ROSE-4610 file (N, C-alpha, C; in Angstrom, 1 decimal, always signed):
// ROSE-4610
residu = [M/M/M/N/N/N/P/P/P/T/T/T/H/H/H/L/L/L/F/F/F/L/L/L/G/G/G/T/T/T/Q/Q/Q/L/L/L/D/D/D/N/N/N/M/M/M/S/S/S/D/D/D/M/M/M/K/K/K/A/A/A/K/K/K/G/G/G/R/R/R/G/G/G/A/A/A/R/R/R/G/G/G/E/E/E/S/S/S/S/S/S/G/G/G/T/T/T/S/S/S/K/K/K/L/L/L/S/S/S/N/N/N/P/P/P/E/E/E/V/V/V/L/L/L/S/S/S/I/I/I/R/R/R/S/S/S/Q/Q/Q/R/R/R/A/A/A/A/A/A/G/G/G/R/R/R/T/T/T/F/F/F/A/A/A/S/S/S/L/L/L/S/S/S/E/E/E/E/E/E/F/F/F/G/G/G/V/V/V/S/S/S/V/V/V/A/A/A/T/T/T]
num = [1/1/1/2/2/2/3/3/3/4/4/4/5/5/5/6/6/6/7/7/7/8/8/8/9/9/9/10/10/10/11/11/11/12/12/12/13/13/13/14/14/14/15/15/15/16/16/16/17/17/17/18/18/18/19/19/19/20/20/20/21/21/21/22/22/22/23/23/23/24/24/24/25/25/25/26/26/26/27/27/27/28/28/28/29/29/29/30/30/30/31/31/31/32/32/32/33/33/33/34/34/34/35/35/35/36/36/36/37/37/37/38/38/38/39/39/39/40/40/40/41/41/41/42/42/42/43/43/43/44/44/44/45/45/45/46/46/46/47/47/47/48/48/48/49/49/49/50/50/50/51/51/51/52/52/52/53/53/53/54/54/54/55/55/55/56/56/56/57/57/57/58/58/58/59/59/59/60/60/60/61/61/61/62/62/62/63/63/63/64/64/64/65/65/65/66/66/66]
x = [+226.1/+224.9/+224.6/+224.3/+223.9/+222.9/+222.8/+221.1/+220.4/+222.0/+220.8/+220.5/+221.0/+220.1/+218.8/+218.0/+217.1/+216.0/+215.0/+213.5/+212.6/+211.5/+210.3/+209.6/+208.9/+207.9/+207.2/+205.9/+205.7/+206.2/+205.7/+206.5/+205.8/+205.1/+204.4/+205.1/+205.7/+206.7/+208.4/+208.3/+209.6/+209.7/+209.5/+209.1/+208.7/+207.8/+208.1/+209.7/+210.6/+211.4/+212.2/+212.3/+213.4/+213.2/+212.0/+211.5/+212.0/+212.1/+212.6/+213.5/+214.4/+215.5/+216.5/+215.6/+216.0/+216.7/+216.0/+216.8/+216.0/+214.8/+214.1/+214.8/+215.3/+215.5/+214.5/+214.2/+213.2/+213.6/+212.8/+213.2/+214.8/+215.6/+216.6/+217.8/+217.6/+218.7/+218.4/+216.6/+216.8/+217.7/+218.1/+219.0/+218.6/+217.0/+216.2/+215.1/+216.2/+215.8/+215.5/+214.8/+215.3/+215.4/+214.9/+214.7/+215.3/+216.1/+216.5/+214.6/+215.3/+214.5/+214.2/+214.8/+214.4/+214.2/+214.1/+213.9/+212.0/+211.7/+210.4/+209.6/+210.3/+209.6/+209.4/+210.2/+209.9/+208.8/+209.0/+207.3/+206.8/+206.1/+204.9/+204.7/+205.3/+204.8/+204.7/+205.2/+204.8/+203.7/+203.3/+201.9/+200.8/+200.9/+199.9/+199.4/+201.0/+200.2/+199.8/+199.4/+198.6/+199.6/+200.7/+201.8/+201.4/+201.5/+201.2/+201.4/+201.4/+202.7/+203.3/+202.8/+204.0/+204.7/+203.8/+205.4/+206.3/+206.4/+207.4/+207.7/+207.2/+208.1/+209.3/+208.8/+210.1/+210.7/+210.2/+211.4/+212.7/+212.2/+212.7/+213.4/+213.0/+213.5/+213.2/+211.7/+211.8/+209.9/+209.1/+207.9/+207.3/+205.6/+204.9/+204.2/+204.5/+204.3/+205.3/+206.3/+206.8/+206.7]
y = [+294.7/+294.4/+294.4/+293.9/+293.5/+293.6/+294.3/+295.0/+294.0/+293.1/+292.3/+291.1/+290.5/+289.5/+289.7/+291.2/+291.9/+291.6/+290.7/+291.2/+291.2/+292.5/+293.1/+292.2/+292.4/+291.0/+291.1/+290.6/+290.8/+289.7/+289.9/+288.9/+287.5/+287.3/+285.6/+285.6/+286.5/+285.6/+285.4/+286.6/+286.1/+284.9/+285.1/+283.5/+282.0/+282.3/+281.5/+281.0/+281.8/+282.3/+281.3/+281.6/+281.8/+279.9/+279.4/+277.9/+277.1/+277.8/+277.2/+277.2/+277.8/+277.1/+276.8/+276.1/+275.8/+276.8/+277.5/+278.9/+278.7/+278.4/+278.6/+277.2/+277.7/+276.5/+276.7/+275.7/+274.5/+273.5/+273.1/+272.2/+272.4/+271.5/+272.1/+272.3/+272.4/+273.2/+275.2/+275.7/+276.9/+277.1/+278.4/+278.6/+279.0/+278.8/+278.9/+277.6/+276.1/+275.6/+275.2/+274.1/+273.9/+272.5/+272.0/+270.4/+270.0/+268.7/+267.7/+267.7/+266.6/+266.3/+264.6/+263.8/+262.8/+263.0/+264.0/+264.3/+265.0/+265.5/+265.8/+264.7/+263.7/+261.9/+261.7/+262.0/+261.0/+261.8/+262.9/+263.8/+263.7/+263.1/+263.0/+261.5/+260.7/+259.3/+259.0/+260.0/+260.3/+260.1/+261.3/+262.4/+262.0/+261.3/+259.9/+258.7/+258.7/+257.1/+257.8/+259.3/+259.6/+260.7/+260.8/+261.6/+263.3/+263.8/+265.3/+265.9/+267.4/+268.5/+268.8/+268.9/+269.0/+268.4/+266.8/+266.5/+266.1/+266.2/+266.6/+267.2/+268.7/+269.4/+269.9/+268.9/+268.8/+268.4/+267.0/+266.0/+266.6/+266.8/+267.7/+268.8/+269.8/+271.5/+272.0/+272.2/+273.5/+273.9/+274.9/+275.5/+274.4/+274.4/+273.6/+274.3/+275.3/+276.3/+275.6/+275.1/+274.5/+273.3]
z = [-75.7/-76.1/-78.0/-78.5/-80.3/-80.3/-81.1/-80.7/-82.8/-83.4/-84.2/-83.2/-82.2/-81.5/-80.7/-81.0/-80.2/-81.2/-80.9/-81.6/-81.2/-81.4/-81.2/-80.8/-79.7/-79.5/-78.2/-78.2/-76.5/-75.5/-74.3/-72.9/-73.1/-74.2/-74.3/-75.1/-76.5/-77.7/-76.8/-75.8/-74.9/-74.7/-73.7/-72.9/-73.6/-74.9/-75.6/-76.1/-76.6/-77.2/-76.5/-75.1/-73.8/-73.8/-74.0/-73.4/-75.2/-76.2/-77.4/-77.1/-76.3/-76.5/-75.7/-75.0/-73.5/-72.7/-72.7/-71.7/-70.0/-69.9/-68.9/-67.5/-66.5/-65.3/-64.6/-64.6/-63.8/-62.7/-62.0/-60.6/-60.1/-60.1/-58.8/-59.7/-61.2/-61.9/-61.6/-60.9/-60.7/-59.7/-59.5/-58.5/-57.0/-57.3/-55.7/-55.3/-56.1/-55.4/-54.0/-53.3/-52.1/-52.1/-53.0/-53.2/-54.0/-54.4/-55.2/-56.2/-57.4/-58.1/-57.4/-57.5/-55.9/-54.6/-54.1/-52.8/-53.1/-54.4/-54.9/-54.9/-55.7/-56.0/-54.8/-54.1/-52.5/-51.7/-51.7/-51.2/-51.7/-53.1/-53.7/-53.1/-53.4/-52.8/-51.8/-50.4/-49.7/-49.4/-49.6/-49.9/-50.0/-51.1/-52.1/-51.1/-49.9/-49.2/-48.5/-47.3/-46.9/-45.1/-46.0/-44.9/-45.1/-44.0/-43.5/-43.9/-45.1/-45.5/-44.0/-43.1/-41.9/-41.7/-41.6/-40.7/-42.3/-44.0/-44.8/-44.9/-44.4/-44.7/-43.2/-42.0/-41.1/-41.3/-42.4/-42.4/-43.5/-44.2/-46.0/-45.3/-43.8/-43.6/-44.7/-45.3/-45.6/-45.2/-45.9/-44.9/-45.5/-45.2/-45.9/-46.8/-47.2/-48.6/-49.8/-49.4/-50.3/-50.8]
């Protein structure tokens, strides 16, 4: 660990610094993602057209909460 890379701040400061440096994983770049970006877009489109959460979760192999 290099102490010169550290600076004093709050959790909000830390999160803002992470975002400013492009270090926060979001979407399919997150190691815990279950769906790809195209799948998410497809689900949103189908949901807007009236598909149920239950049918979409079954089709894409994820829980309704996902």
